[in-house]
Each structure stands twice: as structure tokens, then as C-alpha cells.
VOGU-146217 format. One record per atom (N, C-alpha, C): residue number from 0; atom name; x, y, z. Coordinates in steps of 0.1 Angstrom, whole numbers, plus 5000, padded with zeros to 4 digits. Layout:
<k->NUM; a->CA; c1->X; c2->Y; c3->Z>
...
This chain:
<k->0; a->N; c1->3115; c2->3592; c3->9502>
<k->0; a->CA; c1->3105; c2->3601; c3->9502>
<k->0; a->C; c1->3108; c2->3616; c3->9495>
<k->1; a->N; c1->3098; c2->3622; c3->9488>
<k->1; a->CA; c1->3102; c2->3634; c3->9482>
<k->1; a->C; c1->3093; c2->3643; c3->9490>
<k->2; a->N; c1->3096; c2->3657; c3->9492>
<k->2; a->CA; c1->3090; c2->3666; c3->9498>
<k->2; a->C; c1->3089; c2->3677; c3->9489>
<k->3; a->N; c1->3079; c2->3679; c3->9481>
<k->3; a->CA; c1->3076; c2->3693; c3->9474>
<k->3; a->C; c1->3073; c2->3703; c3->9481>
<k->4; a->N; c1->3082; c2->3713; c3->9476>
<k->4; a->CA; c1->3078; c2->3727; c3->9487>
<k->4; a->C; c1->3065; c2->3734; c3->9484>
<k->5; a->N; c1->3060; c2->3730; c3->9469>
<k->5; a->CA; c1->3048; c2->3737; c3->9463>
<k->5; a->C; c1->3048; c2->3732; c3->9452>
<k->6; a->N; c1->3035; c2->3735; c3->9446>
<k->6; a->CA; c1->3030; c2->3731; c3->9431>
<k->6; a->C; c1->3039; c2->3732; c3->9421>
<k->7; a->N; c1->3048; c2->3743; c3->9422>
<k->7; a->CA; c1->3058; c2->3745; c3->9409>
<k->7; a->C; c1->3066; c2->3733; c3->9412>
<k->8; a->N; c1->3071; c2->3731; c3->9422>
<k->8; a->CA; c1->3082; c2->3721; c3->9423>
<k->8; a->C; c1->3074; c2->3706; c3->9420>
<k->9; a->N; c1->3064; c2->3703; c3->9422>
<k->9; a->CA; c1->3057; c2->3691; c3->9419>
<k->9; a->C; c1->3055; c2->3690; c3->9401>
<k->10; a->N; c1->3049; c2->3702; c3->9395>
<k->10; a->CA; c1->3048; c2->3702; c3->9380>
<k->10; a->C; c1->3061; c2->3700; c3->9374>
<k->11; a->N; c1->3074; c2->3703; c3->9382>
<k->11; a->CA; c1->3086; c2->3703; c3->9375>
<k->11; a->C; c1->3092; c2->3686; c3->9375>
<k->12; a->N; c1->3084; c2->3679; c3->9385>
<k->12; a->CA; c1->3089; c2->3663; c3->9387>
<k->12; a->C; c1->3079; c2->3656; c3->9377>
<k->13; a->N; c1->3072; c2->3662; c3->9368>
<k->13; a->CA; c1->3062; c2->3653; c3->9358>
<k->13; a->C; c1->3075; c2->3643; c3->9348>
<k->14; a->N; c1->3069; c2->3631; c3->9349>
<k->14; a->CA; c1->3077; c2->3619; c3->9343>
<k->14; a->C; c1->3088; c2->3614; c3->9352>
<k->15; a->N; c1->3086; c2->3617; c3->9363>
<k->15; a->CA; c1->3098; c2->3610; c3->9370>
<k->15; a->C; c1->3092; c2->3601; c3->9383>
<k->16; a->N; c1->3100; c2->3593; c3->9388>
<k->16; a->CA; c1->3096; c2->3585; c3->9400>
<k->16; a->C; c1->3098; c2->3596; c3->9411>
<k->17; a->N; c1->3087; c2->3598; c3->9421>
<k->17; a->CA; c1->3087; c2->3610; c3->9430>
<k->17; a->C; c1->3087; c2->3603; c3->9443>
<k->18; a->N; c1->3087; c2->3591; c3->9447>
<k->18; a->CA; c1->3088; c2->3585; c3->9460>
<k->18; a->C; c1->3087; c2->3570; c3->9459>
<k->19; a->N; c1->3093; c2->3565; c3->9470>
<k->19; a->CA; c1->3089; c2->3552; c3->9476>
<k->19; a->C; c1->3086; c2->3552; c3->9489>
<k->20; a->N; c1->3076; c2->3545; c3->9494>
<k->20; a->CA; c1->3072; c2->3545; c3->9506>
<k->20; a->C; c1->3081; c2->3531; c3->9514>
<k->21; a->N; c1->3079; c2->3532; c3->9528>
<k->21; a->CA; c1->3084; c2->3523; c3->9536>
<k->21; a->C; c1->3077; c2->3510; c3->9535>
<k->22; a->N; c1->3082; c2->3497; c3->9540>
<k->22; a->CA; c1->3077; c2->3487; c3->9539>
<k->22; a->C; c1->3064; c2->3488; c3->9548>
<k->23; a->N; c1->3053; c2->3480; c3->9546>
<k->23; a->CA; c1->3044; c2->3478; c3->9556>
<k->23; a->C; c1->3038; c2->3462; c3->9554>
<k->24; a->N; c1->3037; c2->3459; c3->9566>
<k->24; a->CA; c1->3035; c2->3442; c3->9568>
<k->24; a->C; c1->3020; c2->3443; c3->9570>
<k->25; a->N; c1->3012; c2->3432; c3->9562>
<k->25; a->CA; c1->2999; c2->3432; c3->9561>
<k->25; a->C; c1->2994; c2->3419; c3->9567>
<k->26; a->N; c1->2993; c2->3417; c3->9579>
<k->26; a->CA; c1->2989; c2->3407; c3->9587>
<k->26; a->C; c1->2976; c2->3405; c3->9588>
<k->27; a->N; c1->2971; c2->3393; c3->9594>
<k->27; a->CA; c1->2958; c2->3385; c3->9594>
<k->27; a->C; c1->2948; c2->3394; c3->9601>
<k->28; a->N; c1->2954; c2->3402; c3->9611>
<k->28; a->CA; c1->2944; c2->3412; c3->9619>
<k->28; a->C; c1->2939; c2->3421; c3->9609>
<k->29; a->N; c1->2949; c2->3430; c3->9601>
<k->29; a->CA; c1->2944; c2->3439; c3->9593>
<k->29; a->C; c1->2934; c2->3434; c3->9581>
<k->30; a->N; c1->2936; c2->3418; c3->9575>
<k->30; a->CA; c1->2928; c2->3414; c3->9566>
<k->30; a->C; c1->2915; c2->3410; c3->9572>
<k->31; a->N; c1->2915; c2->3406; c3->9585>
<k->31; a->CA; c1->2903; c2->3402; c3->9591>
<k->31; a->C; c1->2896; c2->3415; c3->9594>
<k->32; a->N; c1->2900; c2->3428; c3->9599>
<k->32; a->CA; c1->2894; c2->3440; c3->9599>
<k->32; a->C; c1->2888; c2->3446; c3->9586>
<k->33; a->N; c1->2893; c2->3444; c3->9578>
<k->33; a->CA; c1->2888; c2->3447; c3->9565>
<k->33; a->C; c1->2878; c2->3441; c3->9558>
<k->34; a->N; c1->2879; c2->3428; c3->9563>
<k->34; a->CA; c1->2866; c2->3417; c3->9561>
<k->34; a->C; c1->2854; c2->3421; c3->9565>
<k->35; a->N; c1->2857; c2->3427; c3->9579>
<k->35; a->CA; c1->2844; c2->3431; c3->9588>
<k->35; a->C; c1->2841; c2->3445; c3->9581>
<k->36; a->N; c1->2849; c2->3453; c3->9579>
<k->36; a->CA; c1->2842; c2->3468; c3->9575>
<k->36; a->C; c1->2836; c2->3465; c3->9562>
<k->37; a->N; c1->2839; c2->3456; c3->9553>
<k->37; a->CA; c1->2835; c2->3455; c3->9539>
<k->37; a->C; c1->2823; c2->3443; c3->9538>
<k->38; a->N; c1->2823; c2->3433; c3->9547>
<k->38; a->CA; c1->2816; c2->3423; c3->9547>
<k->38; a->C; c1->2820; c2->3413; c3->9537>
<k->39; a->N; c1->2833; c2->3412; c3->9530>
<k->39; a->CA; c1->2837; c2->3406; c3->9524>
<k->39; a->C; c1->2846; c2->3393; c3->9532>
<k->40; a->N; c1->2838; c2->3381; c3->9535>
<k->40; a->CA; c1->2844; c2->3370; c3->9542>
<k->40; a->C; c1->2848; c2->3360; c3->9535>
<k->41; a->N; c1->2850; c2->3360; c3->9524>
<k->41; a->CA; c1->2855; c2->3349; c3->9514>
<k->41; a->C; c1->2868; c2->3342; c3->9521>
<k->42; a->N; c1->2866; c2->3328; c3->9520>
<k->42; a->CA; c1->2877; c2->3319; c3->9528>
<k->42; a->C; c1->2891; c2->3323; c3->9527>
<k->43; a->N; c1->2894; c2->3326; c3->9513>
<k->43; a->CA; c1->2905; c2->3328; c3->9507>
<k->43; a->C; c1->2915; c2->3341; c3->9514>
<k->44; a->N; c1->2903; c2->3347; c3->9523>
<k->44; a->CA; c1->2911; c2->3359; c3->9530>
<k->44; a->C; c1->2909; c2->3357; c3->9546>
<k->45; a->N; c1->2900; c2->3349; c3->9551>
<k->45; a->CA; c1->2897; c2->3349; c3->9568>
<k->45; a->C; c1->2899; c2->3336; c3->9572>
<k->46; a->N; c1->2900; c2->3325; c3->9564>
<k->46; a->CA; c1->2900; c2->3310; c3->9570>
<k->46; a->C; c1->2912; c2->3305; c3->9567>
<k->47; a->N; c1->2921; c2->3308; c3->9580>
<k->47; a->CA; c1->2938; c2->3302; c3->9575>
<k->47; a->C; c1->2937; c2->3288; c3->9574>
<k->48; a->N; c1->2928; c2->3280; c3->9580>
<k->48; a->CA; c1->2928; c2->3265; c3->9579>
<k->48; a->C; c1->2927; c2->3257; c3->9564>
<k->49; a->N; c1->2914; c2->3265; c3->9558>
<k->49; a->CA; c1->2909; c2->3261; c3->9547>
<k->49; a->C; c1->2918; c2->3268; c3->9535>
<k->50; a->N; c1->2922; c2->3281; c3->9536>
<k->50; a->CA; c1->2933; c2->3286; c3->9529>
<k->50; a->C; c1->2943; c2->3279; c3->9527>
<k->51; a->N; c1->2951; c2->3273; c3->9537>
<k->51; a->CA; c1->2964; c2->3263; c3->9537>
<k->51; a->C; c1->2961; c2->3254; c3->9528>
<k->52; a->N; c1->2951; c2->3249; c3->9525>
<k->52; a->CA; c1->2950; c2->3237; c3->9512>
<k->52; a->C; c1->2945; c2->3243; c3->9499>
<k->53; a->N; c1->2942; c2->3256; c3->9500>
<k->53; a->CA; c1->2937; c2->3265; c3->9487>
<k->53; a->C; c1->2949; c2->3265; c3->9476>
<k->54; a->N; c1->2945; c2->3274; c3->9467>
<k->54; a->CA; c1->2955; c2->3277; c3->9457>
<k->54; a->C; c1->2970; c2->3287; c3->9462>
<k->55; a->N; c1->2965; c2->3295; c3->9472>
<k->55; a->CA; c1->2977; c2->3303; c3->9478>
<k->55; a->C; c1->2985; c2->3298; c3->9488>
<k->56; a->N; c1->2980; c2->3286; c3->9494>
<k->56; a->CA; c1->2988; c2->3279; c3->9508>
<k->56; a->C; c1->2986; c2->3289; c3->9519>
<k->57; a->N; c1->2979; c2->3299; c3->9520>
<k->57; a->CA; c1->2977; c2->3306; c3->9531>
<k->57; a->C; c1->2967; c2->3319; c3->9527>
<k->58; a->N; c1->2961; c2->3326; c3->9534>
<k->58; a->CA; c1->2954; c2->3334; c3->9534>
<k->58; a->C; c1->2961; c2->3345; c3->9525>
<k->59; a->N; c1->2951; c2->3355; c3->9517>
<k->59; a->CA; c1->2957; c2->3366; c3->9510>
<k->59; a->C; c1->2949; c2->3378; c3->9514>
<k->60; a->N; c1->2955; c2->3388; c3->9514>
<k->60; a->CA; c1->2948; c2->3403; c3->9514>
<k->60; a->C; c1->2936; c2->3404; c3->9503>
<k->61; a->N; c1->2927; c2->3411; c3->9506>
<k->61; a->CA; c1->2917; c2->3416; c3->9498>
<k->61; a->C; c1->2924; c2->3425; c3->9486>
<k->62; a->N; c1->2920; c2->3423; c3->9473>
<k->62; a->CA; c1->2925; c2->3432; c3->9464>
<k->62; a->C; c1->2924; c2->3447; c3->9466>
<k->63; a->N; c1->2911; c2->3450; c3->9474>
<k->63; a->CA; c1->2908; c2->3463; c3->9476>
<k->63; a->C; c1->2912; c2->3467; c3->9490>
<k->64; a->N; c1->2916; c2->3456; c3->9495>
<k->64; a->CA; c1->2924; c2->3462; c3->9508>
<k->64; a->C; c1->2939; c2->3467; c3->9504>
<k->65; a->N; c1->2947; c2->3459; c3->9493>
<k->65; a->CA; c1->2955; c2->3463; c3->9489>
<k->65; a->C; c1->2955; c2->3478; c3->9483>
<k->66; a->N; c1->2945; c2->3480; c3->9475>
<k->66; a->CA; c1->2942; c2->3492; c3->9470>
<k->66; a->C; c1->2944; c2->3503; c3->9478>
<k->67; a->N; c1->2936; c2->3503; c3->9489>
<k->67; a->CA; c1->2932; c2->3511; c3->9499>
<k->67; a->C; c1->2944; c2->3513; c3->9506>
<k->68; a->N; c1->2955; c2->3504; c3->9508>
<k->68; a->CA; c1->2966; c2->3510; c3->9514>
<k->68; a->C; c1->2977; c2->3517; c3->9504>
<k->69; a->N; c1->2971; c2->3517; c3->9491>
<k->69; a->CA; c1->2980; c2->3528; c3->9484>
<k->69; a->C; c1->2981; c2->3539; c3->9485>
<k->70; a->N; c1->2968; c2->3544; c3->9492>
<k->70; a->CA; c1->2966; c2->3558; c3->9495>
<k->70; a->C; c1->2977; c2->3564; c3->9510>
<k->71; a->N; c1->2977; c2->3556; c3->9521>
<k->71; a->CA; c1->2987; c2->3564; c3->9530>
<k->71; a->C; c1->3001; c2->3560; c3->9524>
<k->72; a->N; c1->3003; c2->3547; c3->9517>
<k->72; a->CA; c1->3017; c2->3546; c3->9511>
<k->72; a->C; c1->3023; c2->3556; c3->9502>
<k->73; a->N; c1->3013; c2->3560; c3->9493>
<k->73; a->CA; c1->3017; c2->3569; c3->9486>
<k->73; a->C; c1->3017; c2->3583; c3->9491>
<k->74; a->N; c1->3011; c2->3586; c3->9502>
<k->74; a->CA; c1->3013; c2->3599; c3->9512>
<k->74; a->C; c1->3026; c2->3599; c3->9517>
<k->75; a->N; c1->3030; c2->3584; c3->9519>
<k->75; a->CA; c1->3044; c2->3584; c3->9525>
<k->75; a->C; c1->3055; c2->3588; c3->9516>
<k->76; a->N; c1->3053; c2->3587; c3->9504>
<k->76; a->CA; c1->3061; c2->3584; c3->9494>
<k->76; a->C; c1->3065; c2->3599; c3->9489>
<k->77; a->N; c1->3056; c2->3607; c3->9491>
<k->77; a->CA; c1->3058; c2->3621; c3->9484>
<k->77; a->C; c1->3046; c2->3632; c3->9495>
<k->78; a->N; c1->3052; c2->3642; c3->9494>
<k->78; a->CA; c1->3043; c2->3653; c3->9503>
<k->78; a->C; c1->3045; c2->3666; c3->9493>
<k->79; a->N; c1->3034; c2->3672; c3->9496>
<k->79; a->CA; c1->3034; c2->3684; c3->9487>
<k->79; a->C; c1->3031; c2->3696; c3->9497>
<k->80; a->N; c1->3040; c2->3707; c3->9496>
<k->80; a->CA; c1->3037; c2->3719; c3->9506>
<k->80; a->C; c1->3031; c2->3732; c3->9501>
<k->81; a->N; c1->3025; c2->3739; c3->9506>
<k->81; a->CA; c1->3020; c2->3750; c3->9504>
<k->81; a->C; c1->3005; c2->3747; c3->9497>
<k->82; a->N; c1->2996; c2->3739; c3->9502>
<k->82; a->CA; c1->2987; c2->3736; c3->9498>
<k->82; a->C; c1->2976; c2->3735; c3->9508>
<k->83; a->N; c1->2964; c2->3738; c3->9507>
<k->83; a->CA; c1->2952; c2->3736; c3->9517>
<k->83; a->C; c1->2947; c2->3724; c3->9520>
<k->84; a->N; c1->2947; c2->3714; c3->9510>
<k->84; a->CA; c1->2946; c2->3701; c3->9511>
<k->84; a->C; c1->2948; c2->3691; c3->9500>
<k->85; a->N; c1->2950; c2->3677; c3->9501>
<k->85; a->CA; c1->2950; c2->3669; c3->9491>
<k->85; a->C; c1->2938; c2->3661; c3->9492>
<k->86; a->N; c1->2933; c2->3658; c3->9483>
<k->86; a->CA; c1->2921; c2->3646; c3->9481>
<k->86; a->C; c1->2923; c2->3636; c3->9471>
<k->87; a->N; c1->2920; c2->3624; c3->9472>
<k->87; a->CA; c1->2919; c2->3613; c3->9462>
<k->87; a->C; c1->2907; c2->3617; c3->9455>
<k->88; a->N; c1->2910; c2->3618; c3->9439>
<k->88; a->CA; c1->2900; c2->3622; c3->9430>
<k->88; a->C; c1->2896; c2->3610; c3->9424>
<k->89; a->N; c1->2902; c2->3599; c3->9421>
<k->89; a->CA; c1->2896; c2->3588; c3->9416>
<k->89; a->C; c1->2909; c2->3579; c3->9408>
<k->90; a->N; c1->2903; c2->3568; c3->9403>
<k->90; a->CA; c1->2914; c2->3559; c3->9396>
<k->90; a->C; c1->2910; c2->3556; c3->9382>
<k->91; a->N; c1->2918; c2->3555; c3->9371>
<k->91; a->CA; c1->2917; c2->3554; c3->9358>
<k->91; a->C; c1->2916; c2->3539; c3->9357>
<k->92; a->N; c1->2926; c2->3533; c3->9364>
<k->92; a->CA; c1->2929; c2->3517; c3->9356>
<k->92; a->C; c1->2936; c2->3510; c3->9370>
<k->93; a->N; c1->2932; c2->3499; c3->9373>
<k->93; a->CA; c1->2937; c2->3492; c3->9385>
<k->93; a->C; c1->2937; c2->3477; c3->9379>
<k->94; a->N; c1->2952; c2->3473; c3->9385>
<k->94; a->CA; c1->2952; c2->3457; c3->9381>
<k->94; a->C; c1->2957; c2->3450; c3->9394>
<k->95; a->N; c1->2951; c2->3439; c3->9396>
<k->95; a->CA; c1->2957; c2->3432; c3->9409>
<k->95; a->C; c1->2967; c2->3423; c3->9402>
<k->96; a->N; c1->2978; c2->3423; c3->9401>
<k->96; a->CA; c1->2984; c2->3414; c3->9396>
<k->96; a->C; c1->2992; c2->3400; c3->9404>
<k->97; a->N; c1->2996; c2->3405; c3->9416>
<k->97; a->CA; c1->3001; c2->3392; c3->9426>
<k->97; a->C; c1->2994; c2->3395; c3->9437>
<k->98; a->N; c1->2989; c2->3380; c3->9443>
<k->98; a->CA; c1->2983; c2->3382; c3->9457>
<k->98; a->C; c1->2993; c2->3387; c3->9468>
<k->99; a->N; c1->2988; c2->3394; c3->9478>
<k->99; a->CA; c1->2993; c2->3394; c3->9492>
<k->99; a->C; c1->2992; c2->3386; c3->9501>
<k->100; a->N; c1->3001; c2->3376; c3->9503>
<k->100; a->CA; c1->2997; c2->3368; c3->9516>
<k->100; a->C; c1->2997; c2->3374; c3->9527>
<k->101; a->N; c1->2989; c2->3367; c3->9539>
<k->101; a->CA; c1->2991; c2->3373; c3->9551>
<k->101; a->C; c1->3005; c2->3373; c3->9553>
<k->102; a->N; c1->3008; c2->3385; c3->9561>
<k->102; a->CA; c1->3023; c2->3386; c3->9565>
<k->102; a->C; c1->3031; c2->3390; c3->9558>
<k->103; a->N; c1->3028; c2->3391; c3->9546>
<k->103; a->CA; c1->3035; c2->3396; c3->9534>
<k->103; a->C; c1->3038; c2->3412; c3->9535>
<k->104; a->N; c1->3049; c2->3417; c3->9529>
<k->104; a->CA; c1->3053; c2->3433; c3->9531>
<k->104; a->C; c1->3051; c2->3439; c3->9518>
<k->105; a->N; c1->3044; c2->3452; c3->9519>
<k->105; a->CA; c1->3041; c2->3461; c3->9506>
<k->105; a->C; c1->3047; c2->3472; c3->9508>
<k->106; a->N; c1->3051; c2->3479; c3->9495>
<k->106; a->CA; c1->3053; c2->3491; c3->9496>
<k->106; a->C; c1->3049; c2->3499; c3->9486>
<k->107; a->N; c1->3047; c2->3515; c3->9482>
<k->107; a->CA; c1->3044; c2->3520; c3->9469>
<k->107; a->C; c1->3056; c2->3527; c3->9462>
<k->108; a->N; c1->3056; c2->3524; c3->9451>
<k->108; a->CA; c1->3063; c2->3532; c3->9443>
<k->108; a->C; c1->3058; c2->3542; c3->9433>
<k->109; a->N; c1->3059; c2->3555; c3->9436>
<k->109; a->CA; c1->3050; c2->3564; c3->9427>
<k->109; a->C; c1->3057; c2->3571; c3->9418>
<k->110; a->N; c1->3053; c2->3571; c3->9405>
<k->110; a->CA; c1->3056; c2->3579; c3->9395>
<k->110; a->C; c1->3045; c2->3589; c3->9389>
<k->111; a->N; c1->3050; c2->3603; c3->9389>
<k->111; a->CA; c1->3042; c2->3613; c3->9386>
<k->111; a->C; c1->3040; c2->3613; c3->9367>
<k->112; a->N; c1->3027; c2->3612; c3->9362>
<k->112; a->CA; c1->3025; c2->3612; c3->9350>
<k->112; a->C; c1->3023; c2->3625; c3->9342>
<k->113; a->N; c1->3015; c2->3633; c3->9352>
<k->113; a->CA; c1->3010; c2->3645; c3->9344>
<k->113; a->C; c1->3005; c2->3654; c3->9358>
<k->114; a->N; c1->3006; c2->3666; c3->9355>
<k->114; a->CA; c1->2997; c2->3677; c3->9366>
<k->114; a->C; c1->2992; c2->3687; c3->9354>
<k->115; a->N; c1->2980; c2->3690; c3->9359>
<k->115; a->CA; c1->2972; c2->3697; c3->9354>
<k->115; a->C; c1->2964; c2->3708; c3->9361>
<k->116; a->N; c1->2965; c2->3720; c3->9355>
<k->116; a->CA; c1->2958; c2->3733; c3->9364>
<k->116; a->C; c1->2944; c2->3729; c3->9366>
<k->117; a->N; c1->2936; c2->3730; c3->9375>
<k->117; a->CA; c1->2923; c2->3731; c3->9376>
<k->117; a->C; c1->2919; c2->3745; c3->9385>
<k->118; a->N; c1->2909; c2->3745; c3->9387>
<k->118; a->CA; c1->2904; c2->3758; c3->9393>
<k->118; a->C; c1->2906; c2->3754; c3->9411>
<k->119; a->N; c1->2915; c2->3762; c3->9415>
<k->119; a->CA; c1->2921; c2->3764; c3->9430>
<k->119; a->C; c1->2928; c2->3752; c3->9433>
<k->120; a->N; c1->2938; c2->3747; c3->9423>
<k->120; a->CA; c1->2948; c2->3738; c3->9426>
<k->120; a->C; c1->2955; c2->3733; c3->9410>
<k->121; a->N; c1->2957; c2->3719; c3->9415>
<k->121; a->CA; c1->2962; c2->3712; c3->9402>
<k->121; a->C; c1->2957; c2->3696; c3->9404>
<k->122; a->N; c1->2956; c2->3690; c3->9393>
<k->122; a->CA; c1->2953; c2->3676; c3->9394>
<k->122; a->C; c1->2966; c2->3667; c3->9389>
<k->123; a->N; c1->2968; c2->3659; c3->9399>
<k->123; a->CA; c1->2980; c2->3650; c3->9396>
<k->123; a->C; c1->2976; c2->3636; c3->9392>
<k->124; a->N; c1->2981; c2->3633; c3->9380>
<k->124; a->CA; c1->2980; c2->3616; c3->9376>
<k->124; a->C; c1->2992; c2->3610; c3->9377>
<k->125; a->N; c1->2993; c2->3600; c3->9386>
<k->125; a->CA; c1->3003; c2->3590; c3->9392>
<k->125; a->C; c1->3001; c2->3577; c3->9389>
<k->126; a->N; c1->3012; c2->3570; c3->9389>
<k->126; a->CA; c1->3010; c2->3554; c3->9386>
<k->126; a->C; c1->3016; c2->3552; c3->9400>
<k->127; a->N; c1->3009; c2->3543; c3->9407>
<k->127; a->CA; c1->3011; c2->3540; c3->9417>
<k->127; a->C; c1->3013; c2->3525; c3->9420>
<k->128; a->N; c1->3025; c2->3519; c3->9421>
<k->128; a->CA; c1->3029; c2->3507; c3->9418>
<k->128; a->C; c1->3033; c2->3498; c3->9432>
<k->129; a->N; c1->3021; c2->3494; c3->9435>
<k->129; a->CA; c1->3023; c2->3484; c3->9452>
<k->129; a->C; c1->3032; c2->3471; c3->9451>
<k->130; a->N; c1->3043; c2->3471; c3->9454>
<k->130; a->CA; c1->3053; c2->3463; c3->9452>
<k->130; a->C; c1->3053; c2->3452; c3->9465>
<k->131; a->N; c1->3053; c2->3440; c3->9463>
<k->131; a->CA; c1->3052; c2->3429; c3->9472>
<k->131; a->C; c1->3069; c2->3425; c3->9475>
<k->132; a->N; c1->3073; c2->3422; c3->9487>
<k->132; a->CA; c1->3084; c2->3421; c3->9489>
<k->132; a->C; c1->3089; c2->3406; c3->9486>
<k->133; a->N; c1->3096; c2->3402; c3->9477>
<k->133; a->CA; c1->3104; c2->3392; c3->9473>
<k->133; a->C; c1->3096; c2->3384; c3->9460>
<k->134; a->N; c1->3086; c2->3393; c3->9457>
<k->134; a->CA; c1->3079; c2->3390; c3->9444>
<k->134; a->C; c1->3085; c2->3395; c3->9430>
<k->135; a->N; c1->3085; c2->3385; c3->9419>
<k->135; a->CA; c1->3088; c2->3391; c3->9409>
<k->135; a->C; c1->3079; c2->3403; c3->9401>
<k->136; a->N; c1->3068; c2->3402; c3->9403>
<k->136; a->CA; c1->3057; c2->3411; c3->9398>
<k->136; a->C; c1->3052; c2->3420; c3->9412>
<k->137; a->N; c1->3044; c2->3430; c3->9407>
<k->137; a->CA; c1->3038; c2->3438; c3->9419>
<k->137; a->C; c1->3024; c2->3432; c3->9421>
<k->138; a->N; c1->3020; c2->3435; c3->9432>
<k->138; a->CA; c1->3008; c2->3432; c3->9439>
<k->138; a->C; c1->2997; c2->3441; c3->9431>
<k->139; a->N; c1->2998; c2->3451; c3->9427>
<k->139; a->CA; c1->2989; c2->3461; c3->9421>
<k->139; a->C; c1->2994; c2->3473; c3->9416>
<k->140; a->N; c1->2989; c2->3477; c3->9404>
<k->140; a->CA; c1->2993; c2->3490; c3->9396>
<k->140; a->C; c1->2981; c2->3494; c3->9395>
<k->141; a->N; c1->2978; c2->3511; c3->9399>
<k->141; a->CA; c1->2968; c2->3519; c3->9397>
<k->141; a->C; c1->2971; c2->3532; c3->9391>
<k->142; a->N; c1->2964; c2->3535; c3->9382>
<k->142; a->CA; c1->2964; c2->3552; c3->9378>
<k->142; a->C; c1->2957; c2->3556; c3->9385>
<k->143; a->N; c1->2964; c2->3564; c3->9395>
<k->143; a->CA; c1->2956; c2->3573; c3->9406>
<k->143; a->C; c1->2956; c2->3589; c3->9404>
<k->144; a->N; c1->2943; c2->3594; c3->9408>
<k->144; a->CA; c1->2944; c2->3607; c3->9406>
<k->144; a->C; c1->2941; c2->3616; c3->9418>
<k->145; a->N; c1->2951; c2->3624; c3->9420>
<k->145; a->CA; c1->2948; c2->3633; c3->9434>
<k->145; a->C; c1->2949; c2->3647; c3->9427>
<k->146; a->N; c1->2941; c2->3654; c3->9435>
<k->146; a->CA; c1->2939; c2->3668; c3->9435>
<k->146; a->C; c1->2945; c2->3676; c3->9447>
<k->147; a->N; c1->2954; c2->3685; c3->9444>
<k->147; a->CA; c1->2959; c2->3694; c3->9455>
<k->147; a->C; c1->2953; c2->3707; c3->9452>
<k->148; a->N; c1->2946; c2->3713; c3->9465>
<k->148; a->CA; c1->2940; c2->3723; c3->9466>
<k->148; a->C; c1->2947; c2->3734; c3->9473>
<k->149; a->N; c1->2947; c2->3747; c3->9469>
<k->149; a->CA; c1->2954; c2->3760; c3->9475>
<k->149; a->C; c1->2942; c2->3767; c3->9482>
């Protein structure tokens, strides 16, 4: 984890990897809870018996569950001090590359691509790569935009 004391330290880190989160297990309970929250009950996510005979051999996490977990994982990878608040401003590009199986572990690797001044703070453009333990390719790669307000 990287703890930036303030926005100037953050700006100085443009072009570097700024942090890696701890591993997080994505269990079936989390997948089922996400399905309930979103109404996405597709069998590849919530029916272990049917999924066992499906293309992945077991249930997999929703891509958008993996993406939503990028927020707390990225926040764990790097913090910024001297701000009033940080907000998620949006995404420019998201790709779901490798399915996350139930019980799999993921973590975020965050690189800082750009920091731009905005009224009241800065806008940080980051590449958040969600790694899947034991996989050759990441589960998800997202161009994430955060705003840090003073």
C-alpha cells in the first residue's frame, strides 16, 4: 500500500504503480448477495449444480461484481491524505478477461496514469488491474477515474 501525504505527492507518482491490495476471496455467498442486489440470477453465477456441468466447471462471479470490488481494493492499494473526500468519477474502458470462479481470490494492482487539476482538487486517471490468483491473465482491467477534493 502507498500512503500519499497530499496531492503533490500523488502528482509526483504519475506513471508508476502506486499500490497492490491484499487478496480477497470471492465466495458463493458474496456472489449470491450480488445477484440479489442486482436481480442478475443467471445460472452460471447462482446454480452450483448446473454450473458444474457448464463451461467453467463451477459458478463464477458476475463481471460487475468483480468491477465493483475494484473500488475497495484500489482504496486499499493507495490512500491520499490532505483531502476532504475522494469519489469515483467514472470509467473510460473496462474489460472482463478471465472469469472469477466461486472461491477464487482477487487483488487490485493500481497504476497512476495522469493527474489533472480540477476546481477544488484533482482528477486521477488510474489503471486498475484485478488479478486472479493462479491465472495467467487478469480478471478485469479498468481505466478508472477518481476525484480527490480538498
